[in-house]
Backbone as a printed PyTorch tensor [residue, N CA C, xyz], in Angstrom:
tensor([[[  0.8370,  -1.1840,   0.0000],
         [  0.0000,   0.0000,   0.0000],
         [  0.8810,   1.2450,   0.0000]],

        [[  0.4950,   2.2000,  -0.8140],
         [  1.2430,   3.4370,  -0.9650],
         [  0.4810,   4.5730,  -0.2970]],

        [[  1.2180,   5.4890,   0.2940],
         [  0.6070,   6.7030,   0.8150],
         [  1.5020,   7.8870,   0.4770]],

        [[  0.9200,   9.0720,   0.5740],
         [  1.6520,  10.3190,   0.3640],
         [  1.6220,  11.0970,   1.6650]],

        [[  2.7490,  11.7030,   1.9940],
         [  2.7980,  12.5900,   3.1550],
         [  3.8350,  13.6620,   2.8830]],

        [[  3.6500,  14.7980,   3.5430],
         [  4.6480,  15.8520,   3.4240],
         [  5.9300,  15.4070,   4.1230]],

        [[  7.0450,  15.9020,   3.6380],
         [  8.3290,  15.6100,   4.2710],
         [  8.4030,  16.3330,   5.6170]],

        [[  9.1560,  15.7640,   6.5500],
         [  9.3950,  16.4120,   7.8380],
         [ 10.8900,  16.3350,   8.1350]],

        [[ 11.2990,  16.9800,   9.2010],
         [ 12.7290,  17.0820,   9.5390],
         [ 13.4140,  15.7260,   9.6670]],

        [[ 12.6890,  14.7200,  10.1090],
         [ 13.3090,  13.4010,  10.2750],
         [ 13.6470,  12.7480,   8.9350]],

        [[ 13.1840,  13.3180,   7.8290],
         [ 13.4760,  12.7770,   6.4960],
         [ 14.7590,  13.3450,   5.8870]],

        [[ 15.4040,  14.2680,   6.5630],
         [ 16.5870,  14.9320,   5.9980],
         [ 17.6940,  13.9350,   5.6660]],

        [[ 17.8830,  12.9310,   6.5100],
         [ 18.9450,  11.9570,   6.2450],
         [ 18.6610,  11.1640,   4.9680]],

        [[ 17.4110,  10.7500,   4.7740],
         [ 17.0370,  10.0120,   3.5590],
         [ 17.2600,  10.8900,   2.3340]],

        [[ 16.8060,  12.1430,   2.3920],
         [ 16.9970,  13.0540,   1.2590],
         [ 18.4720,  13.2960,   0.9900]],

        [[ 19.2560,  13.4090,   2.0470],
         [ 20.6870,  13.6140,   1.8930],
         [ 21.3190,  12.4630,   1.1120]],

        [[ 20.9740,  11.2390,   1.4820],
         [ 21.5270,  10.0620,   0.7950],
         [ 21.0630,   9.9950,  -0.6530]],

        [[ 19.8060,  10.3450,  -0.9020],
         [ 19.2330,  10.2480,  -2.2550],
         [ 19.7390,  11.3270,  -3.1940]],

        [[ 20.0240,  12.5090,  -2.6520],
         [ 20.3970,  13.6360,  -3.5140],
         [ 21.8900,  13.9180,  -3.5210]],

        [[ 22.6040,  13.3650,  -2.5290],
         [ 24.0370,  13.6270,  -2.4540],
         [ 24.3680,  14.9590,  -1.8120]],

        [[ 23.3720,  15.6270,  -1.2350],
         [ 23.6500,  16.8820,  -0.5400],
         [ 23.7730,  16.5760,   0.9540]],

        [[ 24.2930,  17.5200,   1.6880],
         [ 24.4580,  17.3250,   3.1270],
         [ 23.1190,  17.3570,   3.8570]],

        [[ 23.1090,  16.8310,   5.0670],
         [ 21.8890,  16.8150,   5.8760],
         [ 21.3740,  18.2260,   6.1430]],

        [[ 22.2500,  19.2090,   6.4550],
         [ 21.7220,  20.5710,   6.6680],
         [ 21.0300,  21.1300,   5.4180]],

        [[ 21.5840,  20.8490,   4.2400],
         [ 20.9680,  21.3220,   3.0040],
         [ 19.6320,  20.6150,   2.7580]],

        [[ 19.5680,  19.3220,   3.0630],
         [ 18.3150,  18.5770,   2.9120],
         [ 17.2560,  19.1260,   3.8660]],

        [[ 17.6610,  19.4310,   5.0920],
         [ 16.7240,  20.0050,   6.0620],
         [ 16.2140,  21.3620,   5.5850]],

        [[ 17.0910,  22.1320,   4.9530],
         [ 16.6790,  23.4290,   4.4080],
         [ 15.6530,  23.2320,   3.2930]],

        [[ 15.8740,  22.2520,   2.4240],
         [ 14.9020,  21.9620,   1.3640],
         [ 13.5410,  21.6280,   1.9640]],

        [[ 13.5310,  20.8020,   2.9810],
         [ 12.2750,  20.4160,   3.6290],
         [ 11.5680,  21.6460,   4.1990]],

        [[ 12.3240,  22.5470,   4.8210],
         [ 11.7270,  23.7890,   5.3510],
         [ 11.1260,  24.6190,   4.2210]],

        [[ 11.8450,  24.7020,   3.0950],
         [ 11.3310,  25.4650,   1.9470],
         [ 10.0520,  24.8240,   1.4050]],

        [[ 10.0460,  23.4910,   1.3270],
         [  8.8420,  22.8010,   0.8410],
         [  7.6570,  23.0500,   1.7560]],

        [[  7.8980,  23.1900,   3.0490],
         [  6.7930,  23.3760,   3.9910],
         [  6.0980,  24.7250,   3.8000]],

        [[  6.7070,  25.6400,   3.0460],
         [  6.0680,  26.9270,   2.7510],
         [  4.9230,  26.7670,   1.7560]],

        [[  4.8890,  25.6230,   1.0690],
         [  3.8560,  25.3200,   0.0630],
         [  3.8480,  26.3180,  -1.0880]],

        [[  5.0230,  26.8560,  -1.3860],
         [  5.1280,  27.8070,  -2.4790],
         [  6.4810,  27.6600,  -3.1710]],

        [[  6.4500,  27.8170,  -4.4840],
         [  7.6880,  27.8280,  -5.2620],
         [  7.4530,  28.6690,  -6.5080]],

        [[  8.3680,  29.5490,  -6.7960],
         [  8.2810,  30.4230,  -7.9700],
         [  6.9380,  31.1490,  -8.0240]],

        [[  6.4320,  31.5450,  -6.8590],
         [  5.2050,  32.3260,  -6.7920],
         [  3.9170,  31.5360,  -6.9160]],

        [[  4.0130,  30.2060,  -6.9600],
         [  2.8040,  29.4020,  -7.0900],
         [  2.7160,  28.3300,  -6.0290]],

        [[  1.5110,  27.7670,  -5.8810],
         [  1.3010,  26.7030,  -4.9120],
         [  2.1380,  25.4850,  -5.3060]],

        [[  2.8560,  24.9420,  -4.3440],
         [  3.7460,  23.8040,  -4.5870],
         [  3.7530,  22.9240,  -3.3470]],

        [[  3.5940,  21.6300,  -3.5550],
         [  3.7110,  20.6820,  -2.4480],
         [  4.6430,  19.5580,  -2.8670]],

        [[  5.4940,  19.1590,  -1.9410],
         [  6.3750,  18.0110,  -2.1730],
         [  6.0040,  16.9400,  -1.1650]],

        [[  5.7550,  15.7420,  -1.6950],
         [  5.3410,  14.6260,  -0.8600],
         [  6.3760,  13.5060,  -0.9050]],

        [[  6.4430,  12.7770,   0.1910],
         [  7.1740,  11.5110,   0.2130],
         [  6.1790,  10.4380,  -0.2130]],

        [[  6.5930,   9.5940,  -1.1580],
         [  5.8070,   8.4120,  -1.5010],
         [  6.2950,   7.3280,  -0.5620]],

        [[  5.3880,   6.7880,   0.2300],
         [  5.8010,   5.8090,   1.2290],
         [  5.1130,   4.4680,   1.0300]],

        [[  5.8490,   3.4330,   1.3460],
         [  5.3360,   2.0650,   1.3890],
         [  6.2790,   1.3050,   2.3170]],

        [[  6.0590,   1.4480,   3.5970],
         [  6.9600,   0.8840,   4.5890],
         [  8.1550,   1.7850,   4.8620]],

        [[  8.4530,   2.6520,   3.9860],
         [  9.5360,   3.6340,   4.0540],
         [  9.3730,   4.5420,   2.8490]],

        [[ 10.2610,   5.4880,   2.6850],
         [ 10.1710,   6.3940,   1.5400],
         [ 10.6860,   5.6800,   0.2960]],

        [[  9.8270,   5.5780,  -0.7230],
         [ 10.1960,   4.9050,  -1.9730],
         [ 10.3360,   5.8990,  -3.1260]],

        [[ 10.0100,   7.1720,  -2.8700],
         [ 10.1280,   8.1750,  -3.9100],
         [  9.5650,   9.5030,  -3.4580]],

        [[  9.4490,  10.4180,  -4.4080],
         [  8.9170,  11.7500,  -4.1500],
         [  7.8430,  12.0690,  -5.1780]],

        [[  7.0110,  13.0190,  -4.8320],
         [  5.9750,  13.4570,  -5.7650],
         [  5.7170,  14.9340,  -5.5060]],

        [[  5.7430,  15.7170,  -6.5780],
         [  5.4550,  17.1460,  -6.4490],
         [  4.1040,  17.4430,  -7.0760]],

        [[  3.4480,  18.4320,  -6.5170],
         [  2.1840,  18.9260,  -7.0300],
         [  2.3740,  20.4290,  -7.1880]],

        [[  2.2960,  20.9210,  -8.4280],
         [  2.5740,  22.3290,  -8.7060],
         [  1.4100,  22.9630,  -9.4400]],

        [[  0.9050,  24.0540,  -8.8890],
         [ -0.2080,  24.7910,  -9.4880],
         [  0.2830,  25.5630, -10.7020]],

        [[ -0.2980,  25.2760, -11.8640],
         [  0.0340,  26.0090, -13.0820],
         [ -0.9400,  27.1590, -13.3150]],

        [[ -2.2020,  26.9830, -12.8820],
         [ -3.2240,  28.0260, -12.9450],
         [ -4.3110,  27.6590, -11.9400]],

        [[ -5.3670,  28.4390, -11.8950],
         [ -6.4350,  28.1460, -10.9400],
         [ -7.0400,  26.7590, -11.1460]],

        [[ -7.0260,  26.2630, -12.3810],
         [ -7.6670,  24.9730, -12.6470],
         [ -6.7040,  23.8840, -13.1110]],

        [[ -5.4380,  24.2200, -13.3310],
         [ -4.4810,  23.2660, -13.8980],
         [ -3.3290,  23.0220, -12.9350]],

        [[ -2.9990,  21.7500, -12.7560],
         [ -1.9270,  21.3410, -11.8600],
         [ -0.9920,  20.3860, -12.6110]],

        [[  0.2540,  20.3570, -12.2040],
         [  1.2230,  19.3900, -12.7150],
         [  1.6340,  18.4990, -11.5460]],

        [[  1.7520,  17.2120, -11.8100],
         [  2.1190,  16.2490, -10.7800],
         [  3.3770,  15.5260, -11.2500]],

        [[  4.4160,  15.5700, -10.4330],
         [  5.6930,  14.9760, -10.8290],
         [  6.1340,  13.8590,  -9.8970]],

        [[  5.8950,  12.6030, -10.2710],
         [  6.3760,  11.5000,  -9.4320],
         [  7.8020,  11.1030,  -9.7810]],

        [[  8.5540,  10.6960,  -8.7680],
         [  9.8720,  10.0910,  -9.0000],
         [ 10.0340,   8.9600,  -7.9910]],

        [[ 10.0820,   7.7440,  -8.5050],
         [ 10.2870,   6.5740,  -7.6580],
         [ 11.7730,   6.2340,  -7.7110]],

        [[ 12.3660,   5.9720,  -6.5540],
         [ 13.7810,   5.6410,  -6.5020],
         [ 14.0330,   4.3540,  -7.3000]],

        [[ 15.1820,   4.2670,  -7.9940],
         [ 15.4320,   3.1560,  -8.9270],
         [ 15.1460,   1.7550,  -8.3880]],

        [[ 15.5480,   1.4710,  -7.1590],
         [ 15.3620,   0.1070,  -6.6560],
         [ 13.9080,  -0.2380,  -6.3530]],

        [[ 12.9990,   0.7670,  -6.4150],
         [ 11.5850,   0.5270,  -6.1440],
         [ 10.7160,   0.6230,  -7.3930]],

        [[ 11.3340,   0.8310,  -8.5450],
         [ 10.5800,   0.9780,  -9.7900],
         [ 10.0050,  -0.3610, -10.2520]],

        [[  8.9940,  -0.2440, -11.1120],
         [  8.3320,  -1.4000, -11.7310],
         [  7.5490,  -2.2360, -10.7110]],

        [[  7.0690,  -1.5640,  -9.6530],
         [  6.2600,  -2.2330,  -8.6300],
         [  4.8860,  -1.5750,  -8.4780]],

        [[  4.5860,  -0.5890,  -9.3150],
         [  3.2850,   0.0750,  -9.2580],
         [  3.2080,   1.2610,  -8.3140]],

        [[  4.3310,   1.6370,  -7.6880],
         [  4.3080,   2.7460,  -6.7430],
         [  3.9540,   4.0770,  -7.4200]],

        [[  4.4920,   4.3270,  -8.5990],
         [  4.2220,   5.6010,  -9.2810],
         [  2.7430,   5.7040,  -9.6500]],

        [[  2.1700,   4.6280, -10.1300],
         [  0.7560,   4.6620, -10.5150],
         [ -0.1250,   4.9040,  -9.2910]],

        [[  0.1290,   4.2010,  -8.2130],
         [ -0.6580,   4.4040,  -6.9900],
         [ -0.4980,   5.8230,  -6.4640]],

        [[  0.7210,   6.3360,  -6.4950],
         [  0.9770,   7.7020,  -6.0180],
         [  0.2730,   8.7240,  -6.9040]],

        [[  0.2950,   8.5080,  -8.2040],
         [ -0.3940,   9.4200,  -9.1170],
         [ -1.8920,   9.4230,  -8.8520]],

        [[ -2.4820,   8.2610,  -8.6230],
         [ -3.9200,   8.1980,  -8.3190],
         [ -4.2450,   8.9750,  -7.0470]],

        [[ -3.4250,   8.8110,  -6.0200],
         [ -3.6280,   9.5580,  -4.7800],
         [ -3.4710,  11.0630,  -5.0130]],

        [[ -2.4580,  11.4420,  -5.7790],
         [ -2.2030,  12.8570,  -6.0390],
         [ -3.3180,  13.4780,  -6.8780]],

        [[ -3.8310,  12.7420,  -7.8480],
         [ -4.9260,  13.2750,  -8.6610],
         [ -6.1800,  13.4700,  -7.8120]],

        [[ -6.4260,  12.5550,  -6.8950],
         [ -7.5610,  12.6990,  -5.9890],
         [ -7.3770,  13.9320,  -5.1030]],

        [[ -6.1790,  14.1200,  -4.5730],
         [ -5.8970,  15.2940,  -3.7420],
         [ -6.0460,  16.5830,  -4.5540]],

        [[ -5.5560,  16.5760,  -5.7950],
         [ -5.6610,  17.7570,  -6.6550],
         [ -7.1340,  18.0850,  -6.9290]],

        [[ -7.9220,  17.0780,  -7.1730],
         [ -9.3540,  17.2860,  -7.4150],
         [-10.0150,  17.8970,  -6.1790]],

        [[ -9.6840,  17.3960,  -4.9940],
         [-10.2430,  17.9480,  -3.7530],
         [ -9.8240,  19.4070,  -3.5510]],

        [[ -8.6600,  19.7880,  -4.0780],
         [ -8.1840,  21.1680,  -3.9590],
         [ -8.8170,  22.0780,  -5.0140]],

        [[ -9.6350,  21.5030,  -5.8990],
         [-10.3480,  22.3030,  -6.8920],
         [ -9.7320,  22.3330,  -8.2750]],

        [[ -8.6440,  21.6120,  -8.4820],
         [ -8.0570,  21.5640,  -9.8170],
         [ -8.9340,  20.7170, -10.7340]],

        [[ -8.9340,  21.0740, -12.0200],
         [ -9.7820,  20.3890, -12.9840],
         [ -8.9970,  19.6080, -14.0370]],

        [[ -7.7450,  19.9810, -14.2330],
         [ -6.9240,  19.3700, -15.2870],
         [ -5.5200,  19.1210, -14.7500]],

        [[ -4.9590,  17.9670, -15.1100],
         [ -3.5470,  17.6960, -14.8420],
         [ -2.8250,  17.8250, -16.1820]],

        [[ -1.7860,  18.6300, -16.2100],
         [ -0.9740,  18.8350, -17.4120],
         [  0.4540,  18.4070, -17.1030]],

        [[  0.9690,  17.5090, -17.9190],
         [  2.3150,  16.9780, -17.6980],
         [  3.1950,  17.2190, -18.9230]],

        [[  4.4420,  17.5780, -18.6850],
         [  5.4620,  17.5810, -19.7330],
         [  6.3050,  16.3300, -19.5030]],

        [[  6.3190,  15.4400, -20.4770],
         [  7.0670,  14.2000, -20.3310],
         [  8.0890,  14.1230, -21.4620]],

        [[  9.3420,  13.9050, -21.0820],
         [ 10.3930,  13.7970, -22.1030],
         [ 10.0350,  12.7030, -23.0990]],

        [[ 10.2770,  12.9820, -24.3500],
         [  9.9170,  12.0390, -25.4130],
         [ 10.6920,  10.7280, -25.3220]],

        [[ 11.8240,  10.7340, -24.6170],
         [ 12.6160,   9.5020, -24.4740],
         [ 12.3100,   8.7550, -23.1800]],

        [[ 11.2880,   9.1850, -22.4250],
         [ 10.9520,   8.5480, -21.1530],
         [  9.7830,   7.5750, -21.3700]],

        [[ 10.0970,   6.4180, -21.9160],
         [  9.0680,   5.4290, -22.2710],
         [  8.2630,   4.9800, -21.0540]],

        [[  8.9100,   4.8320, -19.9070],
         [  8.2050,   4.3710, -18.7100],
         [  7.1570,   5.3890, -18.2690]],

        [[  7.5040,   6.6710, -18.2730],
         [  6.5510,   7.6990, -17.8580],
         [  5.4200,   7.8390, -18.8740]],

        [[  5.7400,   7.7290, -20.1330],
         [  4.7030,   7.7850, -21.1750],
         [  3.7150,   6.6370, -20.9720]],

        [[  4.2260,   5.4300, -20.7480],
         [  3.3530,   4.2740, -20.5190],
         [  2.5000,   4.4610, -19.2580]],

        [[  3.1120,   4.9840, -18.1950],
         [  2.3800,   5.2410, -16.9570],
         [  1.2100,   6.1850, -17.2180]],

        [[  1.4820,   7.3030, -17.8570],
         [  0.4370,   8.2960, -18.0720],
         [ -0.6590,   7.7740, -19.0030]],

        [[ -0.3010,   7.0310, -20.0130],
         [ -1.3250,   6.4270, -20.8820],
         [ -2.1910,   5.4620, -20.0800]],

        [[ -1.5850,   4.6910, -19.1760],
         [ -2.3490,   3.7360, -18.3670],
         [ -3.3100,   4.4420, -17.4150]],

        [[ -3.0170,   5.6980, -17.0910],
         [ -3.8730,   6.4850, -16.2030],
         [ -4.9230,   7.2950, -16.9760]],

        [[ -4.9570,   7.1450, -18.2890],
         [ -5.9570,   7.8310, -19.1000],
         [ -5.5710,   9.2170, -19.5780]],

        [[ -4.2980,   9.5770, -19.4510],
         [ -3.8440,  10.8540, -19.9970],
         [ -3.8630,  10.7860, -21.5140]],

        [[ -4.0550,  11.9350, -22.1340],
         [ -4.0630,  12.0270, -23.5930],
         [ -2.9750,  12.9850, -24.0560]],

        [[ -2.4790,  12.7330, -25.2630],
         [ -1.4890,  13.6040, -25.8830],
         [ -1.7620,  13.6600, -27.3790]],

        [[ -1.3220,  14.7420, -27.9930],
         [ -1.4130,  14.7960, -29.4520],
         [ -0.1620,  14.2040, -30.0900]],

        [[  0.8180,  13.8420, -29.2670],
         [  2.0260,  13.2050, -29.7670],
         [  3.0050,  14.1550, -30.4400]],

        [[  2.7140,  15.4400, -30.3620],
         [  3.6020,  16.4170, -30.9690],
         [  4.6940,  16.7790, -29.9890]],

        [[  5.9360,  16.7390, -30.4310],
         [  7.0590,  17.0670, -29.5610],
         [  7.2980,  18.5610, -29.4770]],

        [[  7.4670,  19.0510, -28.2560],
         [  7.7700,  20.4490, -27.9920],
         [  9.1520,  20.5280, -27.3540]],

        [[  9.8300,  21.6300, -27.5350],
         [ 11.1010,  21.8470, -26.8580],
         [ 10.8200,  22.6410, -25.5890]],

        [[ 11.1920,  22.0610, -24.4380],
         [ 10.9250,  22.7450, -23.1680],
         [ 12.0180,  23.7740, -22.8720]],

        [[ 11.9200,  24.4180, -21.7150],
         [ 12.8710,  25.4680, -21.3360],
         [ 14.3010,  24.9540, -21.2240]],

        [[ 14.4460,  23.6580, -20.9760],
         [ 15.7880,  23.0670, -20.8450],
         [ 16.3220,  22.5300, -22.1650]],

        [[ 15.5850,  22.7830, -23.2420],
         [ 16.0250,  22.3610, -24.5610],
         [ 15.7600,  20.8960, -24.8700]],

        [[ 14.9120,  20.2490, -24.0780],
         [ 14.5980,  18.8330, -24.2910],
         [ 13.2430,  18.6910, -24.9810]],

        [[ 13.1380,  17.6720, -25.8140],
         [ 11.8520,  17.4020, -26.4550],
         [ 10.9230,  16.7300, -25.4540]],

        [[  9.7180,  17.2770, -25.3380],
         [  8.7110,  16.7360, -24.4250],
         [  7.3790,  16.6020, -25.1550]],

        [[  6.5470,  15.7310, -24.6270],
         [  5.1530,  15.6300, -25.0500],
         [  4.3060,  16.2130, -23.9230]],

        [[  3.2230,  16.8470, -24.2970],
         [  2.2670,  17.3510, -23.3080],
         [  1.1750,  16.2920, -23.1490]],

        [[  0.9530,  15.8500, -21.9160],
         [ -0.1110,  14.9010, -21.5980],
         [ -1.1220,  15.6170, -20.7070]],

        [[ -2.3960,  15.4230, -20.9940],
         [ -3.4700,  16.0680, -20.2420],
         [ -4.4640,  15.0460, -19.7340]],

        [[ -5.0610,  15.3420, -18.5740],
         [ -6.1260,  14.5080, -18.0380],
         [ -7.1060,  15.3850, -17.2860]],

        [[ -8.3860,  15.2010, -17.5710],
         [ -9.4340,  15.9090, -16.8490],
         [ -9.6440,  15.2190, -15.5040]],

        [[ -9.8690,  16.0190, -14.4760],
         [-10.1730,  15.4890, -13.1480],
         [-11.6760,  15.5460, -12.8630]],

        [[-12.4520,  15.9730, -13.8420],
         [-13.9120,  16.0810, -13.6560],
         [-14.5780,  14.7330, -13.7910]]])
């Protein structure tokens, strides 16, 4: 069973090991995430848990009705359904917060994420766009109504 929860100070050591940054820097990230804001918009970072932290998931407000959800499952926990379960939980939470659409930018070379989003009923026109980082991405959309 998968659950989502906000990170807390006791997670700094796990984040430190996963990101390669020091524990004080990880603790600072957690404090910043607790503000629920990033780049002037609503932002939440969750720990994906299943007996322990198996990944992270971000929820970022793009507009009053559109949200982006970014799951990342740690490599040793992939291919076990954690990302799909976490996405379902996050979409439910986004709907409760009043969002109507999930919009995702997925790198065109990320076959696993493309398959995940298709399995969740996301749609795309299959047209590749160049994102701000110069990478080709597909836009995937899903209504929460």
